[in-house]
C-alpha atoms as one frame of an Amber mdcrd trajectory, in Angstrom:
protein
   8.370  -2.088 -37.277   5.638  -3.407 -34.975   3.012  -5.586 -36.638  -0.292
  -6.893 -35.287  -1.414 -10.294 -36.581  -5.166 -10.861 -36.701  -6.130 -14.486
 -37.332  -9.652 -15.856 -36.980  -9.426 -19.286 -38.554  -7.165 -20.992 -41.059
  -7.049 -24.599 -42.206  -4.389 -26.876 -40.738  -2.945 -27.263 -44.226  -2.200
 -23.530 -44.295  -0.400 -23.359 -40.949   3.068 -24.039 -42.427   2.587 -20.927
 -44.589   1.692 -18.899 -41.499   4.752 -20.185 -39.652   6.940 -19.269 -42.636
   5.466 -15.757 -42.754   6.087 -15.128 -39.046   9.614 -16.541 -39.297  10.359
 -14.296 -42.275   9.060 -11.230 -40.433  11.159 -12.012 -37.358  14.262 -12.672
 -39.451  13.952  -9.143 -40.829  13.602  -7.606 -37.386   9.842  -7.087 -37.539
   8.157  -7.419 -34.141   4.826  -9.275 -34.202   1.939  -9.448 -31.766  -1.136
 -11.610 -32.305  -4.396  -9.844 -31.479  -7.869 -11.225 -30.863 -11.353  -9.725
 -30.973 -11.617  -6.836 -28.551  -7.869  -6.186 -28.316  -6.159  -2.908 -29.113
  -3.751  -2.331 -32.011  -2.470   0.956 -30.602   1.233   1.383 -31.196   1.361
  -0.971 -34.186   2.671   0.194 -37.555   0.784  -2.427 -39.548  -2.161  -4.790
 -39.112  -1.780  -8.084 -40.952  -5.150  -9.717 -41.607  -4.531 -13.453 -42.038
  -7.462 -15.222 -43.724  -9.961 -14.145 -46.361 -12.085 -11.083 -46.953 -14.232
 -11.909 -43.924 -11.220 -11.684 -41.628 -10.205  -8.352 -43.125 -13.724  -7.002
 -42.682 -13.704  -8.091 -39.039 -10.407  -6.273 -38.488 -12.303  -2.975 -38.855
 -13.573  -3.563 -35.303 -10.147  -2.540 -33.993 -10.778   1.047 -35.010 -12.912
   1.299 -31.854  -9.900   0.730 -29.624  -7.593   3.069 -31.505  -7.399   6.762
 -32.265  -8.768   6.791 -35.834  -5.988   8.958 -37.235  -3.381   6.551 -35.829
  -5.137   3.357 -36.948  -2.485   1.310 -38.789  -2.752   0.305 -42.445  -4.243
  -3.142 -43.055  -2.543  -5.697 -45.256  -4.688  -8.722 -46.075  -3.008 -12.044
 -46.819  -5.358 -14.504 -48.454  -5.551 -17.797 -46.593  -9.177 -18.128 -47.738
 -10.921 -18.290 -51.101 -11.969 -15.347 -53.280  -9.999 -12.555 -51.655 -11.079
  -9.277 -53.312  -9.609  -7.215 -50.471  -6.460  -9.182 -49.719  -3.182  -8.064
 -51.293  -1.242 -11.325 -51.445  -1.586 -15.091 -51.201  -0.237 -17.361 -48.497
   2.576 -18.520 -50.807   3.956 -14.975 -51.157   5.418 -14.483 -47.674   9.045
 -13.851 -48.653   8.211 -11.479 -51.515   5.619  -9.694 -49.416   7.975  -8.946
 -46.536  10.667  -7.753 -48.938   8.179  -5.419 -50.665   7.130  -3.970 -47.315
  10.641  -3.321 -46.072  11.745  -1.849 -49.406   8.720   0.425 -49.605   7.317
  -1.223 -52.731   3.683  -0.714 -51.851   0.889   1.824 -52.005  -1.828   2.786
 -49.542  -5.452   2.976 -50.640  -7.851   5.107 -48.640 -11.171   3.293 -48.121
 -14.452   4.840 -47.011 -16.270   3.502 -43.948 -19.975   3.737 -43.204 -20.800
   5.051 -39.748 -23.875   3.435 -38.198 -26.001   5.377 -35.701 -23.454   8.095
 -34.913 -20.490   5.825 -34.303 -22.205   2.762 -32.804 -20.319   0.672 -35.372
 -18.537   0.975 -38.717 -18.768  -0.956 -41.974 -16.138  -1.278 -44.683 -18.378
  -3.187 -47.123 -22.034  -2.590 -46.440 -24.954  -2.239 -44.083 -28.079  -4.192
 -44.949 -31.509  -5.112 -43.680 -32.954  -8.542 -44.534 -36.351 -10.003 -43.756
 -36.644 -12.783 -41.181 -37.435 -16.305 -42.329 -40.974 -15.977 -40.967 -41.771
 -12.816 -42.964 -42.913 -12.856 -46.585 -41.232  -9.503 -47.267 -39.715  -6.494
 -45.537 -40.886  -2.945 -46.218 -38.031  -0.465 -45.794 -38.545   3.250 -46.313
 -35.406   4.852 -47.729 -34.577   8.536 -47.315 -31.521  10.432 -48.588 -30.748
  13.700 -46.774 -34.308  13.605 -45.480 -35.805  13.312 -48.951 -38.102  10.317
 -49.370 -36.814   7.967 -52.106 -39.108   4.927 -52.024 -40.342   2.088 -49.868
 -38.372  -1.000 -50.794 -40.594  -4.057 -50.451 -38.786  -7.365 -50.829 -36.129
  -9.400 -49.058 -34.277  -6.276 -47.936 -32.002  -3.403 -48.916 -28.232  -2.866
 -48.984 -26.229   0.336 -48.590 -22.742  -0.390 -49.934 -19.491   1.530 -50.002
 -17.274   1.390 -53.107 -15.319  -1.365 -51.360 -18.529  -3.313 -50.751 -19.803
  -2.854 -54.290 -18.103  -6.129 -55.289 -19.676  -8.061 -52.410 -23.337  -8.638
 -51.455 -24.531  -5.661 -53.500 -22.960  -7.062 -56.676 -24.671 -10.423 -56.195
 -27.999  -8.539 -56.020 -27.406  -6.661 -59.270 -25.690  -3.595 -57.886 -22.996
  -1.649 -59.787 -19.238  -2.060 -59.433 -17.675   1.130 -58.039 -13.981   1.938
 -58.115 -12.488   2.338 -54.616 -11.975   6.087 -55.055 -15.604   6.709 -56.053
 -17.105   9.233 -53.688 -20.497   7.558 -53.571 -22.677   4.857 -52.040 -24.875
   2.272 -53.734 -28.400   1.569 -52.445 -29.377  -1.857 -53.773 -32.686  -3.703
 -53.277 -32.609  -7.402 -52.428 -35.171  -9.364 -54.455 -37.457  -6.367 -54.796
 -41.192  -7.139 -55.018 -41.486  -4.444 -57.713 -39.168  -4.941 -60.699 -38.879
  -1.198 -61.341 -37.034  -0.672 -58.041 -33.416  -0.466 -59.193 -30.070   0.288
 -57.501 -29.365   3.979 -56.892 -26.001   5.697 -56.533 -25.827   8.674 -54.156
 -22.889  10.866 -53.080 -21.128   9.650 -49.951 -21.706  13.078 -48.408 -25.392
  12.121 -48.072 -27.100  10.807 -44.955 -29.082   7.651 -45.703 -31.953   6.702
 -43.411 -33.616   3.285 -43.425 -36.978   3.055 -41.690 -38.891  -0.098 -40.819
 -42.270   1.215 -39.707 -44.108  -2.074 -39.120 -43.416  -4.479 -36.279 -41.472
  -6.753 -38.621 -38.623  -8.971 -37.559 -35.477  -8.568 -39.615 -31.697  -8.977
 -39.569 -29.338  -6.008 -39.462 -26.011  -6.762 -41.116 -22.925  -4.599 -40.626
 -20.334  -6.298 -42.819 -20.052  -9.829 -41.408 -21.819  -9.016 -38.125 -25.508
  -9.894 -37.757 -28.104  -8.683 -35.249 -31.727  -9.817 -34.934 -34.048  -6.781
 -34.766 -37.724  -5.909 -34.747 -39.424  -2.744 -36.036 -40.518  -0.051 -35.854
 -36.970   1.256 -36.116 -34.849   3.852 -37.871 -31.235   3.440 -38.927 -29.023
   6.392 -39.859 -25.965   5.852 -42.070 -23.333   8.357 -43.127 -19.726   8.402
 -44.245 -17.383   8.053 -41.277 -15.218  11.125 -40.539 -12.082   9.029 -41.155
 -10.916   6.360 -43.589  -8.882   3.201 -43.266  -5.875   2.365 -45.415  -5.359
  -0.892 -47.286  -1.878  -1.913 -48.396  -1.350  -2.854 -52.058   1.929  -4.435
 -53.140   3.567  -5.027 -56.514   1.578  -4.330 -59.665  -1.809  -5.266 -58.196
  -4.628  -2.854 -59.008  -8.384  -2.748 -58.612  -8.971  -3.662 -62.239  -6.438
  -6.493 -62.230  -8.195  -7.916 -59.173 -11.576  -7.592 -60.911 -10.291  -9.362
 -64.032  -8.782 -12.129 -61.943 -11.559 -12.683 -59.409 -14.478 -12.312 -61.867
 -12.716 -14.186 -64.694 -13.149 -11.348 -67.170 -10.312 -12.686 -69.327  -7.231
 -10.929 -70.671
C-alpha cells in the first residue's frame, strides 16, 4: 500500500503521535510519502490528512493533479480540535492501521461543488461575504435560471451535505446527512428576517450574482479571494465524488452526538 501524508501544521506536543503513526505504518509494510500544496498524489492508494477539518478540506486541492476517478480515498486523523470530518484521533494510530490492513472500514462518497466549470472544487461550501467597508452585500440567487431572491445582508452560503455542519450550521442552516442529494442555500445575517435557508436538489445549477460594484470575499472551503462586482458565479455538483474513510463503529449520527454534545 502506498500512502500520501498531507500535513499543514501540528503542535509540537502532537509530533510524538505523528512519529508513532508513521513508524506503525512502516512496520506493517506501508510505504509513505509526505506531500505539500501543489504536489500530486497520483499512484497513492490512500491520502492521510493529518490535522483537523481544515487540513482535510485543503486536501481536496489534490484532485486537480489527479485523474478524478483514480483520486485516492481520504482518511482524516484529528490532530486539531472539533474534527467533524476526521475518522480517528491522534492516539488511535495502532488501532487505525490494523483496521485499514484488515479491511475494517467503509468508504463514504461525498459530493463536491464545482466552481465556474472546474476552476476549483469545494467539499464544504462556497460563500460570498461583504467586505469590512460595506454595510451589506446584495446577492441575486438563481436556481436553474429561475430567480429566487436577492439576499441582502452579510452574504450567502451554498453548502454541500458535508458542509451543512460547518459555516452554514452556524448561520442557522439545516443539518443534512452525507448521502442527501441536495444543497443548502443559507443567508448570512440577512437584512430581511423572512429570508430563510432553502434546500435544492444537487442536480441544480446555482448562480450567485453581485450586480453592484461591491467589494466582497469569495470563500471556497478554507480558501479566500478578495473580489469586486459586478460578477456572476456558477455552482454545480462536480461530475465526480471523493471518498472519505470511516473506521470502526463511527457513523454520521454518532459524530453529531459527540461533536454537538447532544447527549446519549
